[in-house]
C-alpha positions in Angstrom: -19.1 1.5 -1.4 -17.7 -2.0 -2.0 -14.3 -2.8 -0.6 -11.5 -3.6 -3.0 -10.4 -6.5 -0.8 -11.7 -10.0 -0.4 -14.0 -10.3 2.7 -11.7 -12.8 4.4 -8.8 -10.4 4.2 -10.8 -7.6 5.8 -12.1 -9.9 8.6 -8.6 -11.1 9.4 -7.3 -7.5 9.5 -10.1 -6.5 11.8 -9.6 -9.4 14.1 -5.8 -8.5 14.3 -6.6 -4.8 14.9 -4.8 -3.5 11.8 -5.9 -1.5 8.8 -5.2 -2.8 5.3 -3.6 0.5 4.3 -1.7 0.9 7.5 2.0 1.3 6.8 4.7 -0.8 8.6 8.4 -0.1 8.6 10.8 -2.9 7.9 11.3 -3.6 11.6 7.5 -3.4 12.3 6.9 -5.8 9.3 9.4 -8.3 10.7 7.8 -8.1 14.2 4.3 -8.6 12.6 5.5 -11.7 10.7 7.6 -12.8 13.6 10.8 -13.1 11.6 14.1 -11.3 11.5 14.8 -8.2 9.5 17.3 -10.2 7.4 14.6 -12.8 6.7 12.1 -10.2 5.5 14.9 -8.6 3.4 15.6 -12.0 1.7 11.8 -12.4 1.0 11.9 -9.0 -0.7 14.9 -9.9 -2.9 13.2 -13.2 -3.8 10.0 -11.3 -4.8 8.0 -13.4 -2.3 6.5 -10.4 -0.4 5.2 -7.1 -1.9 6.5 -3.8 -0.5 6.7 -0.1 -1.3 10.0 1.7 -1.8 10.2 5.1 -0.2 12.0 8.2 -1.5 14.8 7.8 1.0 15.5 4.3 -0.2 14.0 2.4 2.7 11.0 0.1 2.3 7.6 0.0 4.0 4.7 -2.4 3.8 1.0 -1.9 3.7 -1.1 -4.1 6.1 -2.7 -5.9 3.1 0.8 -6.9 1.8 1.8 -8.4 5.0 -1.5 -10.2 5.5 -1.4 -11.5 1.9 2.1 -13.0 2.5 1.0 -14.5 5.8 -2.1 -16.1 4.3 -0.1 -17.4 1.3 2.5 -18.9 3.6 -0.1 -20.6 5.8 -2.6 -21.9 3.3 -0.7 -21.8 0.0 -4.0 -21.4 -1.8 -5.1 -17.8 -1.1 -5.4 -15.9 -4.3 -2.8 -13.2 -4.8 -4.1 -9.7 -4.8 -2.8 -7.8 -7.8 -3.5 -4.4 -9.2 -5.5 -6.0 -11.9 -7.7 -7.9 -9.5 -8.7 -4.8 -7.4 -11.4 -2.4 -8.5 -10.1 1.1 -8.9 -10.1 3.0 -5.6 -10.0 6.8 -5.4 -8.0 8.2 -2.5 -8.8 11.6 -1.0 -6.1 14.3 -0.3 -5.6 13.4 3.4 -5.1 9.7 2.6 -2.6 10.6 -0.2 -0.7 12.9 2.2 -0.6 10.1 4.9 0.6 7.5 2.4 3.3 9.7 0.8 4.3 11.8 3.8 4.1 14.9 1.5 2.3 18.1 2.1 -0.6 19.3 0.0 1.5 22.0 -1.6 4.4 19.6 -2.4 1.9 17.2 -4.0 0.5 20.1 -6.1 4.0 21.2 -7.1 5.1 17.7 -8.1 1.9 17.2 -10.0 2.4 20.4 -12.0 6.0 19.3 -12.9 4.6 15.9 -14.1 6.4 14.0 -11.3 3.3 12.9 -9.5 0.1 11.1 -10.7 -2.6 13.4 -11.9 -5.7 14.1 -9.8 -9.2 13.0 -10.7 -12.1 15.4 -10.5 -14.9 13.8 -8.4 -17.2 16.8 -8.5 -16.9 20.5 -9.0 -15.2 20.9 -5.6 -13.8 17.5 -4.9 -10.7 15.7 -6.1 -8.9 12.4 -5.5 -6.2 10.1 -7.0 -6.3 6.6 -8.3 -4.9 4.3 -5.6 -3.0 2.1 -8.1 -1.2 5.2 -9.5 -0.2 6.4 -6.0 1.0 3.0 -4.9 3.0 2.6 -8.2 4.5 6.1 -7.6 5.5 5.1 -4.0 7.1 1.8 -5.2 9.1 3.6 -7.9 10.6 6.2 -5.5 
């Protein structure tokens, strides 16, 4: 299966020992970028760094969002990764649970109420969710 990220981004992540979908708290993101929490908060307000908004009102970052910002600030010519530029990726149940910090039952209940993205049938006994829909749901919380 082909990765949804440019090769250079994967190579950089591997060399730094992080996963592209690894989640970082605000403090961890500031440590990763070697800046203060107030600086990273300013970047968020200015729309210069992508982030996900959590249900409790705090923010987290995926590894690819921090790397994208880092590469843009160093080179200035790295193409921006957007939802439109990524091929659709299907997430399995365990990955959705890890990303959302929700149990399987809670995901099912929210989905039935129409408050969570709909699952996609992969085969007769296998399901998944579209990564872009899950990321959008996380950002809107």
